DRENDO-1510 file (C-alpha; in Angstrom, 1 decimal, always signed):
<recs>
REC; n; res; u; v; w
REC; 1; MET; +15.6; -16.6; +20.0 .
REC; 2; GLU; +18.0; -19.3; +18.9 .
REC; 3; LEU; +19.6; -19.1; +15.4 .
REC; 4; ASP; +18.4; -22.6; +14.4 .
REC; 5; THR; +14.8; -21.6; +15.2 .
REC; 6; ILE; +15.1; -18.5; +13.0 .
REC; 7; LEU; +16.6; -20.5; +10.2 .
REC; 8; LYS; +14.0; -23.3; +10.4 .
REC; 9; SER; +11.0; -20.9; +10.4 .
REC; 10; GLY; +12.5; -18.4; +7.9 .
REC; 11; ARG; +11.3; -18.0; +4.3 .
REC; 12; PHE; +14.1; -18.5; +1.8 .
REC; 13; SER; +14.0; -17.9; -1.9 .
REC; 14; ASP; +16.3; -20.9; -2.4 .
REC; 15; VAL; +15.4; -24.2; -0.6 .
REC; 16; LYS; +19.0; -25.5; -1.0 .
REC; 17; VAL; +20.4; -22.5; +1.0 .
REC; 18; LYS; +17.9; -23.1; +3.8 .
REC; 19; GLU; +18.8; -26.8; +3.9 .
REC; 20; THR; +22.5; -26.0; +4.1 .
REC; 21; LEU; +22.0; -23.4; +6.9 .
REC; 22; VAL; +19.7; -25.6; +9.0 .
REC; 23; ALA; +22.2; -28.4; +8.8 .
REC; 24; ILE; +25.3; -26.5; +9.9 .
REC; 25; ASN; +26.4; -25.9; +13.5 .
REC; 26; PRO; +25.2; -22.5; +14.7 .
REC; 27; ARG; +28.8; -21.7; +15.7 .
REC; 28; GLN; +29.7; -21.6; +12.0 .
REC; 29; VAL; +27.5; -18.5; +11.5 .
REC; 30; VAL; +29.2; -15.2; +12.3 .
REC; 31; ASN; +26.6; -12.6; +13.5 .
REC; 32; THR; +27.8; -9.1; +12.3 .
REC; 33; ILE; +24.5; -7.3; +12.9 .
REC; 34; GLY; +23.8; -8.1; +16.6 .
REC; 35; ASP; +20.1; -8.1; +17.6 .
REC; 36; ILE; +17.3; -8.0; +15.1 .
REC; 37; THR; +14.6; -5.6; +16.4 .
REC; 38; ILE; +10.9; -5.8; +15.6 .
REC; 39; THR; +8.1; -3.7; +17.0 .
REC; 40; ILE; +4.6; -4.7; +18.0 .
REC; 41; TYR; +1.8; -2.2; +17.5 .
REC; 42; GLU; -1.7; -2.5; +18.9 .
REC; 43; VAL; -4.5; -1.0; +16.8 .
REC; 44; LYS; -8.1; -0.7; +18.0 .
REC; 45; TYR; -10.9; +0.0; +15.6 .
REC; 46; GLN; -14.7; -0.2; +15.1 .
REC; 47; TYR; -16.5; -1.7; +12.1 .
REC; 48; THR; -19.8; -2.8; +10.7 .
REC; 49; THR; -20.4; -6.4; +9.7 .
REC; 50; VAL; -22.4; -7.6; +6.7 .
REC; 51; ARG; -25.4; -8.1; +9.0 .
REC; 52; ASN; -25.1; -4.4; +10.0 .
REC; 53; ASN; -23.8; -5.1; +13.6 .
REC; 54; ARG; -21.3; -2.7; +15.1 .
REC; 55; LYS; -18.2; -4.4; +16.5 .
REC; 56; ASN; -14.9; -3.4; +18.1 .
REC; 57; GLY; -11.7; -5.1; +17.0 .
REC; 58; THR; -8.0; -5.2; +17.9 .
REC; 59; LYS; -5.2; -6.1; +15.6 .
REC; 60; TYR; -1.5; -6.4; +16.4 .
REC; 61; PHE; +1.0; -5.4; +13.7 .
REC; 62; ILE; +4.6; -6.6; +13.6 .
REC; 63; MET; +6.8; -3.8; +12.1 .
REC; 64; ASN; +10.5; -3.4; +11.7 .
REC; 65; SER; +10.7; +0.1; +13.3 .
REC; 66; CYS; +9.3; +2.0; +16.2 .
REC; 67; SER; +8.7; +5.4; +14.8 .
REC; 68; PRO; +6.2; +8.0; +16.2 .
REC; 69; GLU; +5.6; +8.8; +12.5 .
REC; 70; GLN; +4.5; +5.3; +11.8 .
REC; 71; ASN; +1.0; +5.7; +10.3 .
REC; 72; MET; -0.9; +2.8; +11.9 .
REC; 73; GLU; -4.2; +4.2; +10.5 .
REC; 74; LYS; -2.9; +3.6; +7.0 .
REC; 75; GLN; -1.7; +0.1; +8.0 .
REC; 76; LEU; -5.2; -0.7; +9.2 .
REC; 77; GLU; -6.7; +0.6; +5.9 .
REC; 78; LEU; -4.4; -1.7; +3.9 .
REC; 79; TYR; -5.2; -4.7; +6.2 .
REC; 80; ILE; -9.0; -4.0; +5.8 .
REC; 81; GLN; -8.6; -3.7; +2.0 .
REC; 82; ASN; -6.8; -7.0; +1.8 .
REC; 83; TYR; -9.2; -8.7; +4.2 .
REC; 84; ASN; -12.3; -7.6; +2.2 .
REC; 85; LYS; -10.7; -8.7; -1.0 .
REC; 86; ASP; -9.9; -12.2; +0.4 .
REC; 87; ASN; -13.3; -12.5; +2.3 .
REC; 88; PRO; -16.0; -11.0; +0.1 .
REC; 89; SER; -18.8; -12.7; +2.0 .
REC; 90; ARG; -17.6; -11.2; +5.3 .
REC; 91; LEU; -16.9; -7.6; +4.4 .
REC; 92; LEU; -15.9; -5.1; +7.0 .
REC; 93; SER; -17.4; -1.7; +6.4 .
REC; 94; ASN; -17.5; +1.8; +8.0 .
REC; 95; VAL; -14.1; +1.0; +9.6 .
REC; 96; LYS; -13.2; +3.7; +12.1 .
REC; 97; PHE; -9.6; +3.8; +13.5 .
REC; 98; LEU; -9.8; +4.4; +17.3 .
REC; 99; GLU; -6.2; +4.1; +18.6 .
REC; 100; GLY; -2.8; +2.8; +17.7 .
REC; 101; LYS; +0.2; +2.5; +20.0 .
REC; 102; CYS; +3.6; +0.9; +20.1 .
REC; 103; LEU; +3.5; -1.9; +22.7 .
REC; 104; ASP; +7.1; -3.0; +22.8 .
REC; 105; LEU; +10.4; -3.6; +21.0 .
REC; 106; ILE; +11.4; -7.3; +20.6 .
REC; 107; ARG; +15.0; -8.2; +20.1 .
REC; 108; LEU; +15.7; -11.5; +18.4 .
</recs>
């Protein structure tokens, strides 16, 4: 991924810093960390809708590490809690974690 794409889409706490970095020539930035690595996990689960229908779902989580100890069941629980809080008319209940696996490492 090109540096200007990362800078344009990045979230900055200071808008002036973002404007400055987007405006400069990418050759002026010295990369001392090399690649930035992120991991994509696939999580499969079952749930019950408000209308009492059983459904299967798949979510993809972007994480900053690929660790066998990564608790994807806990990540799914947190996602469902936030989803239900934000969508009270479309609650997901009886959520059952089926499978979680690391799909790939992506280097930016």
